[in-house]
C-alpha positions as CSV (number, residue, x, y, z in Angstrom):
1,M,-35.2,26.0,-6.9
2,R,-31.5,26.9,-6.9
3,T,-31.4,25.9,-3.2
4,I,-32.9,22.5,-3.9
5,F,-30.5,21.9,-6.8
6,F,-27.5,22.9,-4.6
7,I,-28.6,20.5,-1.8
8,I,-29.0,17.6,-4.2
9,F,-25.6,18.4,-5.9
10,A,-23.9,18.7,-2.5
11,A,-25.4,15.4,-1.4
12,F,-24.2,13.7,-4.6
13,L,-20.6,15.0,-4.0
14,T,-20.7,13.8,-0.4
15,F,-21.9,10.4,-1.4
16,W,-19.5,10.1,-4.3
17,G,-16.4,10.9,-2.2
18,S,-17.6,9.1,0.9
19,A,-16.5,5.6,-0.3
20,D,-12.9,6.7,-0.5
21,V,-13.1,8.4,2.9
22,L,-14.8,5.3,4.3
23,A,-12.1,3.0,3.0
24,Q,-9.4,5.1,4.5
25,S,-11.2,5.3,7.9
26,I,-12.1,1.6,8.1
27,V,-8.6,0.2,7.1
28,T,-5.3,1.9,7.6
29,L,-1.8,1.2,6.3
30,R,1.2,2.2,8.2
31,I,4.9,1.5,7.3
32,W,8.1,1.8,9.3
33,Q,11.6,0.3,9.5
34,P,11.9,-2.7,11.8
35,E,15.0,-1.1,13.4
36,I,16.3,2.5,13.1
37,V,18.9,2.6,10.4
38,P,20.4,6.1,9.8
39,A,21.5,5.0,6.4
40,Y,21.6,1.7,4.4
41,K,24.8,0.7,2.6
42,L,24.4,0.0,-1.2
43,G,23.4,-3.6,-1.6
44,E,22.3,-4.1,2.0
45,P,18.8,-5.6,2.6
46,I,16.1,-2.9,3.1
47,S,13.2,-4.2,5.1
48,I,10.1,-2.4,5.9
49,L,7.1,-3.4,8.0
50,I,3.5,-2.9,6.8
51,E,0.7,-2.8,9.3
52,I,-2.9,-3.3,8.1
53,S,-5.4,-2.2,10.8
54,N,-9.1,-2.9,10.7
55,Q,-10.7,0.0,12.6
56,S,-14.3,-0.9,11.7
57,S,-16.8,-2.8,13.9
58,S,-16.9,-5.8,11.7
59,Q,-14.4,-8.1,10.0
60,I,-13.1,-7.4,6.5
61,T,-11.7,-9.8,3.9
62,L,-8.2,-9.5,2.6
63,R,-6.6,-11.4,-0.2
64,D,-3.2,-12.6,0.8
65,S,-0.4,-15.2,0.4
66,D,1.7,-16.9,2.9
67,D,4.7,-16.6,0.6
68,I,6.6,-13.3,1.3
69,D,7.6,-12.9,-2.3
70,E,4.1,-13.5,-3.5
71,R,2.6,-11.3,-0.8
72,A,4.5,-8.3,-2.3
73,N,2.2,-8.6,-5.3
74,A,-0.8,-7.7,-3.1
75,Y,0.7,-4.3,-2.4
76,L,1.5,-1.3,-4.6
77,V,5.1,-0.4,-3.8
78,D,6.2,3.1,-4.7
79,V,9.9,4.0,-4.2
80,K,11.1,7.4,-5.6
81,G,14.2,9.5,-5.2
82,L,13.7,13.0,-3.9
83,G,13.6,14.3,-7.4
84,G,10.4,12.2,-8.0
85,K,12.1,9.6,-10.2
86,Q,11.0,6.1,-9.5
87,A,13.8,3.6,-8.7
88,D,14.4,0.9,-11.4
89,F,12.8,-2.5,-10.9
90,T,14.8,-5.7,-10.3
91,A,13.9,-8.6,-12.6
92,A,11.5,-9.9,-9.9
93,G,10.1,-6.4,-9.5
94,R,9.4,-6.1,-13.3
95,R,7.6,-9.5,-13.2
96,A,5.5,-8.4,-10.2
97,Y,4.9,-4.7,-11.1
98,G,6.2,-3.9,-14.6
99,G,4.2,-3.7,-17.8
100,D,0.6,-4.4,-17.5
101,H,0.6,-6.1,-14.1
102,V,-2.8,-6.1,-12.5
103,F,-3.3,-7.6,-9.0
104,N,-5.5,-10.7,-9.4
105,P,-7.1,-11.4,-6.0
106,G,-8.4,-14.7,-7.4
107,V,-4.9,-16.3,-7.0
108,Y,-4.7,-15.4,-3.3
109,R,-6.5,-17.0,-0.4
110,A,-9.1,-14.9,1.4
111,S,-8.4,-14.2,5.0
112,A,-10.5,-12.5,7.6
113,L,-9.2,-9.5,9.6
114,A,-11.4,-9.2,12.7
115,A,-12.8,-5.9,13.9
116,G,-10.1,-3.9,15.7
117,A,-7.4,-6.4,14.6
118,K,-4.0,-5.7,13.0
119,I,-1.6,-7.7,11.0
120,V,2.0,-6.9,10.1
121,H,3.9,-8.0,7.0
122,E,7.5,-7.6,6.1
123,L,8.6,-6.4,2.6
124,R,12.1,-6.4,1.3
125,L,12.6,-3.4,-1.0
126,E,15.8,-4.6,-2.6
127,K,14.0,-7.6,-4.0
128,I,11.6,-5.3,-5.9
129,Y,13.8,-2.3,-6.7
130,N,17.5,-1.8,-7.8
131,I,18.4,0.9,-5.4
132,V,21.9,1.4,-6.7
133,T,22.3,5.2,-6.5
134,P,23.1,6.7,-3.1
135,G,20.6,9.3,-1.9
136,H,17.3,9.7,-0.1
137,Y,14.2,7.7,-1.2
138,V,10.6,8.1,-0.3
139,V,8.6,4.8,0.1
140,R,4.9,4.6,0.0
141,I,2.7,1.4,0.0
142,G,-0.8,1.1,-1.4
143,R,-3.3,-1.7,-1.1
144,D,-6.6,-2.4,-2.8
145,I,-9.3,-3.2,-0.2
146,E,-12.6,-5.0,-0.9
147,L,-15.5,-3.2,0.7
148,G,-18.6,-5.1,-0.3
149,P,-19.0,-4.9,-4.0
150,T,-16.4,-2.2,-4.5
151,T,-12.6,-2.1,-4.3
152,K,-10.9,1.0,-2.9
153,R,-7.2,1.8,-2.8
154,I,-5.7,3.1,0.4
155,W,-2.2,4.5,0.9
156,S,0.3,4.4,3.8
157,N,2.3,7.2,5.3
158,N,5.5,8.2,3.5
159,L,8.8,6.7,4.8
160,M,12.1,8.3,4.0
161,I,15.2,6.1,3.7
162,E,18.8,7.0,3.0
163,V,21.2,4.8,1.0
164,Q,24.9,5.6,1.0
């Protein structure tokens, strides 16, 4: 009896966690700098590139915007100093991410990402965050992906930038 219970419990845990593993294995996010910059100067534009890669055998649907400033709202942008303190938002960043902001996919157009395809977006961090203190910052990008009737959040690699 214990063995049967254990098998059922293990199957439940496997099923419960499999959607997150499935989301991460079907769609990946990768971020990097468009050019190698040893250190940014305060006030200088800080661009990062975001690659969304569909590694499944069928197309997926993404919610997106052609407007680069609106597109930023489709991502969760996390910029923290090495001490773990989040950088302060700009006015535009507060509007996009502050308070009770919830990404509303209904205001974006649906676009298909074919099996095996990749798309790359550019994001300007200084438009979202006031990075006014010299130091090292860790950037991470998240995205909610629709997988059938569910939505799962995936995260990119961490990217370290330095501001002088």
